[in-house]
Backbone atoms as SQL, in Angstrom:
CREATE TABLE atoms (id INTEGER PRIMARY KEY, chain TEXT, resi INTEGER, resn TEXT, atom TEXT, x REAL, y REAL, z REAL);
INSERT INTO atoms VALUES
  (1, 'A', 1, 'MET', 'N', 33.375, -91.633, 140.720),
  (2, 'A', 1, 'MET', 'CA', 32.508, -90.317, 140.687),
  (3, 'A', 1, 'MET', 'C', 32.530, -90.040, 142.326),
  (4, 'A', 2, 'PRO', 'N', 32.848, -88.659, 142.431),
  (5, 'A', 2, 'PRO', 'CA', 32.548, -88.068, 143.922),
  (6, 'A', 2, 'PRO', 'C', 30.870, -88.314, 144.237),
  (7, 'A', 3, 'ASN', 'N', 30.698, -88.113, 145.282),
  (8, 'A', 3, 'ASN', 'CA', 29.566, -87.932, 146.021),
  (9, 'A', 3, 'ASN', 'C', 28.954, -86.435, 145.796),
  (10, 'A', 4, 'PHE', 'N', 27.763, -86.569, 145.324),
  (11, 'A', 4, 'PHE', 'CA', 27.159, -85.160, 145.038),
  (12, 'A', 4, 'PHE', 'C', 27.066, -84.068, 146.040),
  (13, 'A', 5, 'ASP', 'N', 27.204, -84.848, 147.087),
  (14, 'A', 5, 'ASP', 'CA', 27.058, -83.713, 148.447),
  (15, 'A', 5, 'ASP', 'C', 28.375, -83.085, 148.348),
  (16, 'A', 6, 'GLU', 'N', 29.517, -83.540, 148.143),
  (17, 'A', 6, 'GLU', 'CA', 30.948, -83.725, 148.294),
  (18, 'A', 6, 'GLU', 'C', 31.053, -82.488, 147.019),
  (19, 'A', 7, 'LEU', 'N', 30.647, -82.655, 145.856),
  (20, 'A', 7, 'LEU', 'CA', 30.794, -81.698, 144.708),
  (21, 'A', 7, 'LEU', 'C', 29.766, -80.551, 145.525),
  (22, 'A', 8, 'LEU', 'N', 28.868, -80.374, 145.743),
  (23, 'A', 8, 'LEU', 'CA', 28.344, -78.867, 146.162),
  (24, 'A', 8, 'LEU', 'C', 28.758, -78.497, 147.508),
  (25, 'A', 9, 'LYS', 'N', 29.509, -79.245, 148.087),
  (26, 'A', 9, 'LYS', 'CA', 30.308, -78.339, 149.131),
  (27, 'A', 9, 'LYS', 'C', 31.606, -78.136, 148.636),
  (28, 'A', 10, 'GLY', 'N', 32.024, -78.335, 147.228),
  (29, 'A', 10, 'GLY', 'CA', 33.304, -77.903, 146.963),
  (30, 'A', 10, 'GLY', 'C', 33.398, -76.297, 146.781),
  (31, 'A', 11, 'LYS', 'N', 34.831, -75.913, 146.758),
  (32, 'A', 11, 'LYS', 'CA', 35.313, -74.355, 146.555),
  (33, 'A', 11, 'LYS', 'C', 34.539, -73.816, 145.084),
  (34, 'A', 12, 'GLU', 'N', 34.447, -74.925, 144.308),
  (35, 'A', 12, 'GLU', 'CA', 33.870, -74.301, 142.840),
  (36, 'A', 12, 'GLU', 'C', 32.772, -73.785, 143.032),
  (37, 'A', 13, 'ALA', 'N', 32.014, -75.203, 143.490),
  (38, 'A', 13, 'ALA', 'CA', 30.598, -74.773, 143.829),
  (39, 'A', 13, 'ALA', 'C', 30.149, -73.801, 144.551),
  (40, 'A', 14, 'SER', 'N', 30.928, -73.622, 145.492),
  (41, 'A', 14, 'SER', 'CA', 30.489, -72.382, 146.545),
  (42, 'A', 14, 'SER', 'C', 30.671, -71.089, 145.887),
  (43, 'A', 15, 'ARG', 'N', 32.082, -71.119, 145.200),
  (44, 'A', 15, 'ARG', 'CA', 31.926, -69.816, 144.379),
  (45, 'A', 15, 'ARG', 'C', 30.816, -69.586, 143.382),
  (46, 'A', 16, 'LEU', 'N', 30.380, -70.481, 142.733),
  (47, 'A', 16, 'LEU', 'CA', 29.574, -70.309, 141.638),
  (48, 'A', 16, 'LEU', 'C', 28.231, -70.099, 142.319),
  (49, 'A', 17, 'MET', 'N', 27.565, -70.704, 143.255),
  (50, 'A', 17, 'MET', 'CA', 26.548, -70.179, 144.259),
  (51, 'A', 17, 'MET', 'C', 26.633, -69.020, 144.758),
  (52, 'A', 18, 'LYS', 'N', 27.692, -68.500, 145.032),
  (53, 'A', 18, 'LYS', 'CA', 27.746, -67.034, 145.453),
  (54, 'A', 18, 'LYS', 'C', 27.720, -65.818, 144.111),
  (55, 'A', 19, 'ASP', 'N', 27.618, -66.222, 143.135),
  (56, 'A', 19, 'ASP', 'CA', 27.801, -65.486, 141.854),
  (57, 'A', 19, 'ASP', 'C', 26.420, -65.664, 140.868),
  (58, 'A', 20, 'PRO', 'N', 25.483, -65.240, 141.385),
  (59, 'A', 20, 'PRO', 'CA', 24.258, -65.319, 140.940),
  (60, 'A', 20, 'PRO', 'C', 24.041, -65.102, 139.047),
  (61, 'A', 21, 'SER', 'N', 24.834, -64.063, 138.830),
  (62, 'A', 21, 'SER', 'CA', 24.900, -63.826, 137.326),
  (63, 'A', 21, 'SER', 'C', 25.747, -64.915, 136.395),
  (64, 'A', 22, 'LYS', 'N', 26.887, -65.616, 137.031),
  (65, 'A', 22, 'LYS', 'CA', 27.681, -66.322, 136.539),
  (66, 'A', 22, 'LYS', 'C', 26.866, -67.758, 136.606),
  (67, 'A', 23, 'LEU', 'N', 25.843, -67.909, 137.411),
  (68, 'A', 23, 'LEU', 'CA', 25.081, -69.247, 137.466),
  (69, 'A', 23, 'LEU', 'C', 23.921, -69.159, 136.330),
  (70, 'A', 24, 'GLU', 'N', 23.441, -67.814, 136.485),
  (71, 'A', 24, 'GLU', 'CA', 22.506, -67.612, 135.289),
  (72, 'A', 24, 'GLU', 'C', 23.159, -67.739, 133.847),
  (73, 'A', 25, 'LYS', 'N', 24.501, -67.432, 133.569),
  (74, 'A', 25, 'LYS', 'CA', 24.943, -67.525, 132.507),
  (75, 'A', 25, 'LYS', 'C', 25.104, -68.797, 132.043),
  (76, 'A', 26, 'LEU', 'N', 25.753, -69.605, 133.059),
  (77, 'A', 26, 'LEU', 'CA', 25.903, -71.212, 132.872),
  (78, 'A', 26, 'LEU', 'C', 24.267, -71.879, 132.523),
  (79, 'A', 27, 'ARG', 'N', 23.516, -71.661, 133.370),
  (80, 'A', 27, 'ARG', 'CA', 22.077, -72.283, 133.119),
  (81, 'A', 27, 'ARG', 'C', 21.628, -71.874, 131.843),
  (82, 'A', 28, 'ASP', 'N', 21.941, -70.544, 131.176),
  (83, 'A', 28, 'ASP', 'CA', 21.167, -70.349, 130.176),
  (84, 'A', 28, 'ASP', 'C', 22.072, -70.562, 128.617),
  (85, 'A', 29, 'ALA', 'N', 23.352, -70.983, 128.952),
  (86, 'A', 29, 'ALA', 'CA', 24.298, -71.174, 127.839),
  (87, 'A', 29, 'ALA', 'C', 23.730, -72.254, 126.673),
  (88, 'A', 30, 'PRO', 'N', 24.079, -72.084, 125.601),
  (89, 'A', 30, 'PRO', 'CA', 23.620, -73.194, 124.771),
  (90, 'A', 30, 'PRO', 'C', 24.465, -74.425, 125.182),
  (91, 'A', 31, 'GLU', 'N', 25.655, -74.887, 125.533),
  (92, 'A', 31, 'GLU', 'CA', 26.391, -76.037, 126.135),
  (93, 'A', 31, 'GLU', 'C', 25.390, -76.610, 126.901),
  (94, 'A', 32, 'THR', 'N', 25.108, -75.579, 128.245),
  (95, 'A', 32, 'THR', 'CA', 24.393, -76.282, 129.104),
  (96, 'A', 32, 'THR', 'C', 23.127, -77.114, 128.650),
  (97, 'A', 33, 'GLN', 'N', 22.148, -76.165, 127.776),
  (98, 'A', 33, 'GLN', 'CA', 21.169, -76.657, 127.609),
  (99, 'A', 33, 'GLN', 'C', 21.355, -78.188, 126.523),
  (100, 'A', 34, 'LYS', 'N', 22.418, -78.033, 125.760),
  (101, 'A', 34, 'LYS', 'CA', 22.673, -79.393, 124.705),
  (102, 'A', 34, 'LYS', 'C', 23.167, -80.407, 125.729),
  (103, 'A', 35, 'ILE', 'N', 23.905, -80.293, 126.760),
  (104, 'A', 35, 'ILE', 'CA', 24.324, -81.266, 128.004),
  (105, 'A', 35, 'ILE', 'C', 23.059, -81.636, 128.595),
  (106, 'A', 36, 'PHE', 'N', 22.130, -81.127, 128.993),
  (107, 'A', 36, 'PHE', 'CA', 21.104, -81.325, 129.913),
  (108, 'A', 36, 'PHE', 'C', 20.243, -82.262, 128.539),
  (109, 'A', 37, 'SER', 'N', 20.115, -82.053, 127.333),
  (110, 'A', 37, 'SER', 'CA', 19.525, -82.812, 126.491),
  (111, 'A', 37, 'SER', 'C', 20.090, -84.124, 126.145),
  (112, 'A', 38, 'MET', 'N', 21.406, -84.329, 125.971),
  (113, 'A', 38, 'MET', 'CA', 22.133, -85.402, 125.856),
  (114, 'A', 38, 'MET', 'C', 21.875, -86.354, 127.224),
  (115, 'A', 39, 'LEU', 'N', 22.097, -85.814, 128.288),
  (116, 'A', 39, 'LEU', 'CA', 22.023, -86.427, 129.868),
  (117, 'A', 39, 'LEU', 'C', 20.613, -87.090, 129.793),
  (118, 'A', 40, 'SER', 'N', 19.362, -86.313, 129.382),
  (119, 'A', 40, 'SER', 'CA', 17.929, -86.780, 129.394),
  (120, 'A', 40, 'SER', 'C', 18.012, -88.044, 128.139),
  (121, 'A', 41, 'GLN', 'N', 18.695, -88.083, 127.555),
  (122, 'A', 41, 'GLN', 'CA', 18.617, -89.195, 126.481),
  (123, 'A', 41, 'GLN', 'C', 18.779, -90.442, 126.873),
  (124, 'A', 42, 'SER', 'N', 20.060, -90.271, 127.645),
  (125, 'A', 42, 'SER', 'CA', 20.819, -91.300, 128.050),
  (126, 'A', 42, 'SER', 'C', 20.452, -91.483, 129.701),
  (127, 'A', 43, 'ALA', 'N', 19.906, -91.027, 130.396),
  (128, 'A', 43, 'ALA', 'CA', 19.381, -91.007, 131.583),
  (129, 'A', 43, 'ALA', 'C', 17.720, -91.401, 131.876),
  (130, 'A', 44, 'GLY', 'N', 16.886, -90.918, 130.814),
  (131, 'A', 44, 'GLY', 'CA', 15.615, -91.171, 130.893),
  (132, 'A', 44, 'GLY', 'C', 15.357, -89.705, 131.387),
  (133, 'A', 45, 'ASP', 'N', 14.431, -90.095, 132.770),
  (134, 'A', 45, 'ASP', 'CA', 13.848, -89.258, 133.496),
  (135, 'A', 45, 'ASP', 'C', 15.195, -88.270, 134.244),
  (136, 'A', 46, 'LEU', 'N', 15.292, -87.397, 133.587),
  (137, 'A', 46, 'LEU', 'CA', 17.093, -86.876, 134.434),
  (138, 'A', 46, 'LEU', 'C', 16.632, -86.160, 135.853),
  (139, 'A', 47, 'GLU', 'N', 15.265, -85.433, 135.816),
  (140, 'A', 47, 'GLU', 'CA', 14.811, -84.939, 137.020),
  (141, 'A', 47, 'GLU', 'C', 14.954, -86.170, 138.090),
  (142, 'A', 48, 'SER', 'N', 14.274, -87.350, 137.747),
  (143, 'A', 48, 'SER', 'CA', 14.344, -88.234, 138.549),
  (144, 'A', 48, 'SER', 'C', 15.759, -88.750, 138.887),
  (145, 'A', 49, 'ALA', 'N', 16.192, -88.951, 138.262),
  (146, 'A', 49, 'ALA', 'CA', 17.883, -89.475, 138.463),
  (147, 'A', 49, 'ALA', 'C', 18.909, -88.301, 139.386),
  (148, 'A', 50, 'ALA', 'N', 18.115, -87.134, 139.096),
  (149, 'A', 50, 'ALA', 'CA', 19.069, -86.113, 139.934),
  (150, 'A', 50, 'ALA', 'C', 18.552, -86.275, 141.208),
  (151, 'A', 51, 'GLU', 'N', 17.213, -86.208, 141.429),
  (152, 'A', 51, 'GLU', 'CA', 16.703, -86.303, 142.786),
  (153, 'A', 51, 'GLU', 'C', 17.243, -87.789, 143.391),
  (154, 'A', 52, 'ARG', 'N', 16.944, -88.607, 142.988),
  (155, 'A', 52, 'ARG', 'CA', 17.748, -89.638, 143.712),
  (156, 'A', 52, 'ARG', 'C', 19.235, -89.896, 144.182),
  (157, 'A', 53, 'ALA', 'N', 19.746, -88.809, 142.848),
  (158, 'A', 53, 'ALA', 'CA', 21.498, -88.898, 143.407),
  (159, 'A', 53, 'ALA', 'C', 21.663, -87.998, 144.657),
  (160, 'A', 54, 'THR', 'N', 20.578, -86.810, 144.875),
  (161, 'A', 54, 'THR', 'CA', 20.641, -85.936, 146.007),
  (162, 'A', 54, 'THR', 'C', 20.435, -86.919, 147.200),
  (163, 'A', 55, 'ARG', 'N', 19.762, -88.104, 147.105),
  (164, 'A', 55, 'ARG', 'CA', 19.506, -88.883, 148.430),
  (165, 'A', 55, 'ARG', 'C', 20.358, -89.914, 148.326),
  (166, 'A', 56, 'GLY', 'N', 21.365, -89.989, 147.639),
  (167, 'A', 56, 'GLY', 'CA', 22.572, -90.879, 147.646),
  (168, 'A', 56, 'GLY', 'C', 22.543, -91.979, 146.790),
  (169, 'A', 57, 'ASP', 'N', 21.641, -92.138, 145.871),
  (170, 'A', 57, 'ASP', 'CA', 21.427, -93.311, 144.813),
  (171, 'A', 57, 'ASP', 'C', 22.008, -92.657, 143.464),
  (172, 'A', 58, 'SER', 'N', 23.412, -91.954, 143.371),
  (173, 'A', 58, 'SER', 'CA', 23.814, -91.346, 141.785),
  (174, 'A', 58, 'SER', 'C', 23.943, -92.315, 140.749),
  (175, 'A', 59, 'ALA', 'N', 23.836, -93.900, 141.225),
  (176, 'A', 59, 'ALA', 'CA', 23.774, -94.677, 139.738),
  (177, 'A', 59, 'ALA', 'C', 23.635, -94.108, 138.630),
  (178, 'A', 60, 'GLN', 'N', 22.341, -93.902, 138.239),
  (179, 'A', 60, 'GLN', 'CA', 21.565, -93.646, 137.041),
  (180, 'A', 60, 'GLN', 'C', 22.310, -92.522, 136.516),
  (181, 'A', 61, 'LEU', 'N', 22.462, -91.272, 137.330),
  (182, 'A', 61, 'LEU', 'CA', 22.964, -90.084, 137.213),
  (183, 'A', 61, 'LEU', 'C', 24.436, -90.212, 136.402),
  (184, 'A', 62, 'ALA', 'N', 25.088, -90.980, 137.236),
  (185, 'A', 62, 'ALA', 'CA', 26.765, -91.390, 137.187),
  (186, 'A', 62, 'ALA', 'C', 26.712, -92.008, 136.007),
  (187, 'A', 63, 'ASP', 'N', 26.128, -93.146, 135.413),
  (188, 'A', 63, 'ASP', 'CA', 25.992, -93.499, 134.297),
  (189, 'A', 63, 'ASP', 'C', 25.777, -92.613, 133.305),
  (190, 'A', 64, 'ALA', 'N', 24.725, -92.017, 132.923),
  (191, 'A', 64, 'ALA', 'CA', 24.805, -90.973, 132.197),
  (192, 'A', 64, 'ALA', 'C', 25.566, -89.923, 131.889),
  (193, 'A', 65, 'ILE', 'N', 26.515, -89.460, 133.057),
  (194, 'A', 65, 'ILE', 'CA', 27.564, -88.675, 132.648),
  (195, 'A', 65, 'ILE', 'C', 28.642, -89.437, 132.137),
  (196, 'A', 66, 'ARG', 'N', 28.931, -90.427, 132.746),
  (197, 'A', 66, 'ARG', 'CA', 29.770, -91.096, 132.076),
  (198, 'A', 66, 'ARG', 'C', 29.786, -91.239, 130.869),
  (199, 'A', 67, 'GLN', 'N', 28.755, -91.729, 130.277),
  (200, 'A', 67, 'GLN', 'CA', 28.061, -91.836, 128.773),
  (201, 'A', 67, 'GLN', 'C', 28.644, -90.566, 128.206),
  (202, 'A', 68, 'LEU', 'N', 27.972, -89.251, 128.675),
  (203, 'A', 68, 'LEU', 'CA', 28.178, -88.070, 127.997),
  (204, 'A', 68, 'LEU', 'C', 29.934, -87.756, 127.943),
  (205, 'A', 69, 'MET', 'N', 30.337, -88.287, 128.805),
  (206, 'A', 69, 'MET', 'CA', 32.006, -87.955, 129.074),
  (207, 'A', 69, 'MET', 'C', 32.713, -88.772, 127.691),
  (208, 'A', 70, 'ARG', 'N', 32.184, -89.997, 127.536),
  (209, 'A', 70, 'ARG', 'CA', 32.681, -90.821, 126.618),
  (210, 'A', 70, 'ARG', 'C', 32.456, -90.212, 125.126),
  (211, 'A', 71, 'ASP', 'N', 31.263, -89.769, 124.635),
  (212, 'A', 71, 'ASP', 'CA', 31.207, -89.225, 123.582),
  (213, 'A', 71, 'ASP', 'C', 31.446, -87.802, 123.199),
  (214, 'A', 72, 'PRO', 'N', 32.609, -87.825, 121.979),
  (215, 'A', 72, 'PRO', 'CA', 33.277, -86.795, 121.623),
  (216, 'A', 72, 'PRO', 'C', 32.395, -85.397, 121.808),
  (217, 'A', 73, 'GLU', 'N', 31.585, -85.165, 121.323),
  (218, 'A', 73, 'GLU', 'CA', 30.564, -84.048, 121.529),
  (219, 'A', 73, 'GLU', 'C', 29.978, -83.489, 122.967),
  (220, 'A', 74, 'GLY', 'N', 29.873, -84.673, 123.762),
  (221, 'A', 74, 'GLY', 'CA', 29.829, -84.546, 125.187),
  (222, 'A', 74, 'GLY', 'C', 30.767, -84.066, 125.828),
  (223, 'A', 75, 'ALA', 'N', 32.175, -84.659, 125.748),
  (224, 'A', 75, 'ALA', 'CA', 33.616, -84.278, 126.467),
  (225, 'A', 75, 'ALA', 'C', 33.695, -82.772, 125.881),
  (226, 'A', 76, 'ARG', 'N', 33.523, -82.334, 124.836),
  (227, 'A', 76, 'ARG', 'CA', 33.622, -80.980, 124.226),
  (228, 'A', 76, 'ARG', 'C', 32.630, -79.995, 124.825),
  (229, 'A', 77, 'LEU', 'N', 31.350, -80.431, 125.117),
  (230, 'A', 77, 'LEU', 'CA', 30.678, -79.409, 125.504),
  (231, 'A', 77, 'LEU', 'C', 31.105, -79.107, 127.326),
  (232, 'A', 78, 'ILE', 'N', 31.417, -80.289, 127.815),
  (233, 'A', 78, 'ILE', 'CA', 31.991, -80.027, 129.046),
  (234, 'A', 78, 'ILE', 'C', 32.856, -79.361, 129.212),
  (235, 'A', 79, 'GLN', 'N', 33.889, -79.674, 128.248),
  (236, 'A', 79, 'GLN', 'CA', 34.993, -78.878, 128.617),
  (237, 'A', 79, 'GLN', 'C', 34.763, -77.271, 128.056),
  (238, 'A', 80, 'LYS', 'N', 33.816, -76.877, 126.892),
  (239, 'A', 80, 'LYS', 'CA', 33.505, -75.445, 126.904),
  (240, 'A', 80, 'LYS', 'C', 32.675, -74.953, 128.179),
  (241, 'A', 81, 'MET', 'N', 32.258, -75.580, 128.705),
  (242, 'A', 81, 'MET', 'CA', 31.398, -75.116, 129.947),
  (243, 'A', 81, 'MET', 'C', 32.307, -74.771, 130.983),
  (244, 'A', 82, 'LYS', 'N', 33.237, -75.700, 131.429),
  (245, 'A', 82, 'LYS', 'CA', 34.386, -75.417, 132.154),
  (246, 'A', 82, 'LYS', 'C', 35.145, -74.191, 131.817),
  (247, 'A', 83, 'GLU', 'N', 35.423, -73.694, 130.649),
  (248, 'A', 83, 'GLU', 'CA', 36.211, -72.928, 130.273),
  (249, 'A', 83, 'GLU', 'C', 35.355, -71.428, 130.360),
  (250, 'A', 84, 'ASN', 'N', 33.903, -71.588, 130.297),
  (251, 'A', 84, 'ASN', 'CA', 33.062, -70.381, 130.481),
  (252, 'A', 84, 'ASN', 'C', 32.905, -70.051, 131.907),
  (253, 'A', 85, 'LEU', 'N', 33.039, -70.984, 132.875),
  (254, 'A', 85, 'LEU', 'CA', 33.350, -70.906, 134.142),
  (255, 'A', 85, 'LEU', 'C', 34.368, -69.930, 134.672),
  (256, 'A', 86, 'LYS', 'N', 35.479, -69.966, 133.906),
  (257, 'A', 86, 'LYS', 'CA', 36.606, -69.556, 134.654),
  (258, 'A', 86, 'LYS', 'C', 36.580, -67.888, 134.790);
């Protein structure tokens, strides 16, 4: 899994960060809310896991994301979110 700093500096993230309306749409999408709910269930304290990831310890968050991607519903939600970003 890529380093989170690398993801944030990527072309796609850069384009997204420059488009506040798309960012808001992504944030408010039902798929995003469900993904966060599923991640919270597998990661426990999602905010704490995300904070640790920004400091270089992404193990807990990466495990939660892997678990989400193995779940058919999680994979479907991720795909739908990607489609909405196009």
